[in-house]
VMD Tcl script that builds the backbone (N, CA, C; Angstrom):
set m [mol new atoms 228]
animate dup $m
set s [atomselect $m all]
$s set {name element resname resid chain x y z} {
  {N N MET 1 A -13.367 6.605 22.974}
  {CA C MET 1 A -13.099 8.225 21.391}
  {C C MET 1 A -14.520 7.309 20.386}
  {N N SER 2 A -15.008 7.783 19.824}
  {CA C SER 2 A -15.178 7.373 18.933}
  {C C SER 2 A -15.114 7.424 17.578}
  {N N ARG 3 A -14.791 6.520 16.880}
  {CA C ARG 3 A -14.352 6.171 15.060}
  {C C ARG 3 A -15.275 6.755 14.523}
  {N N ARG 4 A -14.641 7.931 13.373}
  {CA C ARG 4 A -15.445 8.493 12.846}
  {C C ARG 4 A -15.475 7.540 11.252}
  {N N ASN 5 A -16.537 7.708 10.524}
  {CA C ASN 5 A -16.691 6.607 8.925}
  {C C ASN 5 A -16.769 7.923 8.200}
  {N N LEU 6 A -14.919 8.522 7.978}
  {CA C LEU 6 A -15.585 9.406 6.487}
  {C C LEU 6 A -16.251 9.144 5.403}
  {N N ALA 7 A -16.590 7.827 5.099}
  {CA C ALA 7 A -17.573 6.946 3.436}
  {C C ALA 7 A -18.926 8.461 3.940}
  {N N ASN 8 A -19.164 7.653 5.192}
  {CA C ASN 8 A -20.672 8.143 5.693}
  {C C ASN 8 A -21.002 9.803 5.228}
  {N N ARG 9 A -19.864 10.627 5.051}
  {CA C ARG 9 A -20.215 12.177 5.038}
  {C C ARG 9 A -20.100 12.487 3.793}
  {N N ALA 10 A -21.500 13.141 3.798}
  {CA C ALA 10 A -21.971 13.513 2.665}
  {C C ALA 10 A -21.123 14.598 1.911}
  {N N ASP 11 A -20.340 15.373 2.251}
  {CA C ASP 11 A -20.308 16.300 1.501}
  {C C ASP 11 A -18.343 15.930 0.676}
  {N N ILE 12 A -18.090 14.631 0.794}
  {CA C ILE 12 A -17.156 13.719 0.003}
  {C C ILE 12 A -17.655 12.953 -0.989}
  {N N PRO 13 A -17.993 12.817 -2.186}
  {CA C PRO 13 A -18.240 11.408 -3.308}
  {C C PRO 13 A -17.585 10.536 -2.615}
  {N N ALA 14 A -18.071 9.398 -2.837}
  {CA C ALA 14 A -17.236 8.106 -2.528}
  {C C ALA 14 A -16.499 7.660 -3.969}
  {N N ASP 15 A -16.574 8.720 -5.192}
  {CA C ASP 15 A -15.682 8.382 -6.224}
  {C C ASP 15 A -14.390 8.720 -5.934}
  {N N VAL 16 A -14.490 10.086 -4.563}
  {CA C VAL 16 A -13.289 10.773 -4.351}
  {C C VAL 16 A -12.599 10.032 -3.425}
  {N N LEU 17 A -13.528 8.987 -2.791}
  {CA C LEU 17 A -12.641 8.368 -1.629}
  {C C LEU 17 A -12.124 7.530 -1.841}
  {N N ARG 18 A -12.723 6.198 -3.472}
  {CA C ARG 18 A -11.920 5.478 -3.924}
  {C C ARG 18 A -10.548 5.958 -4.318}
  {N N GLN 19 A -10.603 7.192 -4.994}
  {CA C GLN 19 A -9.632 7.550 -5.262}
  {C C GLN 19 A -8.573 8.038 -4.388}
  {N N ARG 20 A -8.826 8.330 -3.312}
  {CA C ARG 20 A -7.757 8.559 -2.116}
  {C C ARG 20 A -7.184 7.294 -1.508}
  {N N ARG 21 A -8.164 6.639 -1.088}
  {CA C ARG 21 A -7.296 4.672 -0.898}
  {C C ARG 21 A -6.950 4.478 -2.115}
  {N N ASP 22 A -7.085 4.759 -2.911}
  {CA C ASP 22 A -5.872 3.775 -4.390}
  {C C ASP 22 A -4.550 4.946 -4.062}
  {N N LEU 23 A -4.696 6.202 -3.924}
  {CA C LEU 23 A -3.419 7.053 -3.952}
  {C C LEU 23 A -2.589 6.381 -2.923}
  {N N TYR 24 A -3.158 6.374 -1.596}
  {CA C TYR 24 A -2.290 5.818 -0.276}
  {C C TYR 24 A -2.351 4.310 -0.881}
  {N N SER 25 A -2.719 3.575 -1.126}
  {CA C SER 25 A -1.637 2.265 -1.461}
  {C C SER 25 A -0.820 1.892 -2.454}
  {N N LEU 26 A -0.789 3.137 -3.774}
  {CA C LEU 26 A 0.311 3.032 -4.488}
  {C C LEU 26 A 1.235 3.544 -4.236}
  {N N ALA 27 A 1.078 5.021 -3.305}
  {CA C ALA 27 A 2.067 5.881 -2.578}
  {C C ALA 27 A 2.835 4.683 -1.462}
  {N N ILE 28 A 2.461 3.964 -0.705}
  {CA C ILE 28 A 2.886 2.885 0.271}
  {C C ILE 28 A 3.765 1.534 -0.269}
  {N N GLY 29 A 3.358 1.547 -1.600}
  {CA C GLY 29 A 3.549 0.549 -1.947}
  {C C GLY 29 A 4.739 0.918 -3.195}
  {N N LEU 30 A 4.759 2.601 -3.501}
  {CA C LEU 30 A 6.394 2.582 -4.027}
  {C C LEU 30 A 7.209 3.399 -2.689}
  {N N GLU 31 A 6.884 3.310 -1.385}
  {CA C GLU 31 A 7.545 3.656 -0.784}
  {C C GLU 31 A 7.949 2.490 -0.248}
  {N N LEU 32 A 7.644 1.578 -0.026}
  {CA C LEU 32 A 8.147 0.195 0.634}
  {C C LEU 32 A 9.237 -1.141 -0.716}
  {N N PHE 33 A 9.374 -0.315 -1.905}
  {CA C PHE 33 A 9.655 -0.776 -2.871}
  {C C PHE 33 A 11.337 0.273 -3.201}
  {N N ASN 34 A 11.033 1.135 -1.888}
  {CA C ASN 34 A 12.049 2.384 -2.052}
  {C C ASN 34 A 12.831 1.992 -0.565}
  {N N LEU 35 A 12.026 1.162 0.164}
  {CA C LEU 35 A 13.015 1.606 1.780}
  {C C LEU 35 A 14.073 0.069 1.451}
  {N N ALA 36 A 13.245 -0.810 0.221}
  {CA C ALA 36 A 13.250 -2.273 0.007}
  {C C ALA 36 A 14.717 -2.092 -0.983}
  {N N SER 37 A 15.076 -0.603 -1.209}
  {CA C SER 37 A 16.244 -0.888 -2.303}
  {C C SER 37 A 16.055 -1.690 -3.457}
  {N N GLY 38 A 14.470 -1.569 -4.231}
  {CA C GLY 38 A 14.058 -2.589 -5.153}
  {C C GLY 38 A 14.491 -1.490 -6.574}
  {N N SER 39 A 15.134 -2.442 -7.653}
  {CA C SER 39 A 15.171 -2.145 -9.041}
  {C C SER 39 A 14.599 -3.359 -10.203}
  {N N LEU 40 A 14.721 -3.091 -11.044}
  {CA C LEU 40 A 14.576 -3.278 -12.031}
  {C C LEU 40 A 15.813 -4.572 -12.834}
  {N N VAL 41 A 14.922 -5.183 -12.792}
  {CA C VAL 41 A 16.303 -6.626 -13.063}
  {C C VAL 41 A 16.413 -6.398 -14.461}
  {N N SER 42 A 15.337 -5.922 -15.688}
  {CA C SER 42 A 16.275 -5.945 -16.970}
  {C C SER 42 A 14.710 -5.037 -17.293}
  {N N ASN 43 A 14.942 -4.502 -18.204}
  {CA C ASN 43 A 14.125 -3.404 -19.202}
  {C C ASN 43 A 13.149 -4.731 -20.592}
  {N N THR 44 A 13.240 -5.705 -19.964}
  {CA C THR 44 A 11.895 -6.307 -20.350}
  {C C THR 44 A 10.827 -6.670 -19.654}
  {N N THR 45 A 9.640 -6.736 -19.980}
  {CA C THR 45 A 8.675 -7.257 -19.413}
  {C C THR 45 A 7.779 -8.591 -19.530}
  {N N PHE 46 A 7.319 -9.089 -18.750}
  {CA C PHE 46 A 6.388 -9.795 -19.997}
  {C C PHE 46 A 4.555 -9.481 -19.032}
  {N N GLY 47 A 3.834 -9.412 -20.558}
  {CA C GLY 47 A 2.828 -9.374 -19.923}
  {C C GLY 47 A 2.369 -7.915 -19.324}
  {N N THR 48 A 2.227 -7.829 -17.521}
  {CA C THR 48 A 2.206 -6.954 -17.133}
  {C C THR 48 A 3.059 -7.268 -15.468}
  {N N LEU 49 A 3.985 -8.277 -15.440}
  {CA C LEU 49 A 5.158 -8.193 -14.940}
  {C C LEU 49 A 6.272 -7.707 -15.486}
  {N N MET 50 A 7.048 -7.050 -14.340}
  {CA C MET 50 A 8.233 -6.400 -14.039}
  {C C MET 50 A 9.444 -7.000 -13.131}
  {N N PRO 51 A 9.916 -8.129 -13.355}
  {CA C PRO 51 A 10.847 -9.163 -13.244}
  {C C PRO 51 A 11.838 -7.799 -12.767}
  {N N VAL 52 A 11.541 -7.310 -10.556}
  {CA C VAL 52 A 12.216 -7.157 -10.364}
  {C C VAL 52 A 13.097 -7.439 -8.603}
  {N N THR 53 A 14.225 -6.836 -7.966}
  {CA C THR 53 A 15.078 -7.501 -7.517}
  {C C THR 53 A 15.494 -6.482 -6.137}
  {N N LEU 54 A 15.326 -6.948 -4.797}
  {CA C LEU 54 A 15.177 -6.593 -3.858}
  {C C LEU 54 A 16.547 -6.529 -2.887}
  {N N SER 55 A 16.732 -5.803 -2.613}
  {CA C SER 55 A 18.211 -5.419 -1.852}
  {C C SER 55 A 18.095 -5.866 -0.230}
  {N N HIS 56 A 16.966 -4.868 0.335}
  {CA C HIS 56 A 16.150 -5.561 1.838}
  {C C HIS 56 A 14.974 -6.252 1.210}
  {N N PRO 57 A 14.324 -7.015 1.615}
  {CA C PRO 57 A 13.368 -7.426 1.371}
  {C C PRO 57 A 12.248 -7.198 2.501}
  {N N GLU 58 A 13.444 -7.636 3.720}
  {CA C GLU 58 A 12.638 -7.112 5.582}
  {C C GLU 58 A 11.736 -6.352 5.432}
  {N N PHE 59 A 12.055 -5.728 4.408}
  {CA C PHE 59 A 11.216 -4.516 4.443}
  {C C PHE 59 A 10.184 -4.609 4.117}
  {N N LEU 60 A 9.432 -5.708 3.378}
  {CA C LEU 60 A 8.102 -5.779 2.654}
  {C C LEU 60 A 7.489 -6.627 4.254}
  {N N LEU 61 A 8.557 -7.888 4.694}
  {CA C LEU 61 A 7.777 -8.793 5.736}
  {C C LEU 61 A 7.312 -7.835 7.014}
  {N N TYR 62 A 8.346 -6.817 7.788}
  {CA C TYR 62 A 7.531 -5.913 8.309}
  {C C TYR 62 A 6.349 -5.147 8.343}
  {N N ALA 63 A 6.788 -4.609 6.988}
  {CA C ALA 63 A 5.243 -3.701 6.843}
  {C C ALA 63 A 3.827 -4.630 7.068}
  {N N ALA 64 A 4.269 -6.253 5.985}
  {CA C ALA 64 A 2.715 -7.007 6.420}
  {C C ALA 64 A 2.583 -7.038 7.158}
  {N N TRP 65 A 3.546 -7.598 8.615}
  {CA C TRP 65 A 3.008 -7.428 9.998}
  {C C TRP 65 A 2.766 -6.248 10.648}
  {N N VAL 66 A 2.997 -4.682 9.954}
  {CA C VAL 66 A 2.464 -3.435 10.748}
  {C C VAL 66 A 1.084 -3.517 10.551}
  {N N GLY 67 A 0.652 -4.011 9.444}
  {CA C GLY 67 A -0.564 -4.016 8.512}
  {C C GLY 67 A -1.492 -5.252 8.816}
  {N N PHE 68 A -0.886 -6.039 9.310}
  {CA C PHE 68 A -1.890 -6.883 10.364}
  {C C PHE 68 A -2.009 -6.588 11.274}
  {N N LEU 69 A -1.313 -6.562 11.723}
  {CA C LEU 69 A -1.418 -5.797 13.533}
  {C C LEU 69 A -2.771 -4.488 13.248}
  {N N TYR 70 A -2.599 -3.626 12.447}
  {CA C TYR 70 A -3.598 -2.899 12.577}
  {C C TYR 70 A -5.147 -3.193 13.004}
  {N N PHE 71 A -4.621 -3.759 11.074}
  {CA C PHE 71 A -5.968 -4.752 10.633}
  {C C PHE 71 A -6.881 -5.241 11.975}
  {N N TRP 72 A -6.067 -6.295 12.721}
  {CA C TRP 72 A -6.331 -6.464 13.667}
  {C C TRP 72 A -7.033 -5.670 14.808}
  {N N PHE 73 A -6.106 -4.863 15.569}
  {CA C PHE 73 A -5.854 -4.028 16.278}
  {C C PHE 73 A -7.591 -3.034 15.795}
  {N N ARG 74 A -8.252 -3.190 14.623}
  {CA C ARG 74 A -9.201 -2.145 14.333}
  {C C ARG 74 A -10.435 -2.485 14.629}
  {N N SER 75 A -10.232 -4.126 14.250}
  {CA C SER 75 A -11.140 -4.756 13.430}
  {C C SER 75 A -12.327 -4.940 15.225}
  {N N GLY 76 A -11.278 -4.720 16.329}
  {CA C GLY 76 A -11.623 -5.604 17.521}
  {C C GLY 76 A -12.332 -4.605 18.352}
}
mol reanalyze $m
mol bondsrecalc $m
mol representation Tube
mol addrep $m
């Protein structure tokens, strides 16, 4: 089974593909934050950083391993 590169399609503009990638990244990040039972520590922010606390930080580790394995197998 050969892989198709959707970026080579002429009917999908490159900026739409970037927006789709960014949307997927945001959705995955929010889902991981939700699975890890994340919450804001306080209403204060420092620059662009918001202090958060995670009740189940192991979900972030699992997601990192899944991402590593996905990209490792995909590159081979």
